[in-house]
N, C-alpha and C positions, 0 to 999 in steps of 0.2 A: 227350099229344102228344109227339112225338119232339123231343129237344133238338138244337141246332145240332151239338154234338159227335157225337151218334149219326148224324145225317144225313151230316155231313162224313166221318166215319170209314168209313161204309159205302161211300161213293164212293171214298175214298182207298184202302181195302183192296182193292176190286175192281180199281182201276187198277194197284196195285202187283202184285197176284197175276197179272194178265194181262200184265205186263211193259210196260204203257203208260208208267209213270213209276217213279221211285225217289224217296226222300226228298230226295236232293241235287239232283235235277232239278225237284222240284215247286214251288219258289219259296216254300216254307213257312219262316217264321222259326222257328228252333229254340226260342226262348223262348215264342213263341206256341203252338207245338205242345205244349210242356210244360204251359202253362196250360190248353190245350184238354183235356188228359188228366186234370188234377187239379181243375179248376174247372168244375163243371157249368153255370155260367151264362156262361162265356166264349164270345164270338163274335168271329171275325176282323173287322177293319175292312173297309169297302168297298174301300179302297185295297189292302189285303192280298189280298182276294179277286180283284181285277182282275189282280194279278200271278200268283196261283195259276191263274186261268182260262187265262192264256196259257201258263204253263210246264208245267202238269200234263198235258195241257190238260183243261179242263172243257167239256162241251157247253153250249150256250145253256140247255137245260132244267136241267141240273145247277146252273149258275150262278144261274139265277133261283130255283131251289128254296132255295139257300143265302142268297141276298139277302133272302129273306122274313124272316130272323132279324136282319138288320142294321138298327139304328136310325139313321135319318138325322139 
């Protein structure tokens, strides 16, 4: 099964390469991004994903796919 980091980074990379977003506009906390890259079990909080959804922006489909990894 794909990890949260793998799923998120596929979306993120596609949006950066297409020019839809940059890291500074994405709403991603720098410390969270670092953890995402070094800790295979790290998942953004729902609150962090809400911010990222608006700032990146994520489609509803992308957002829902990422929310599947968030523990309530």
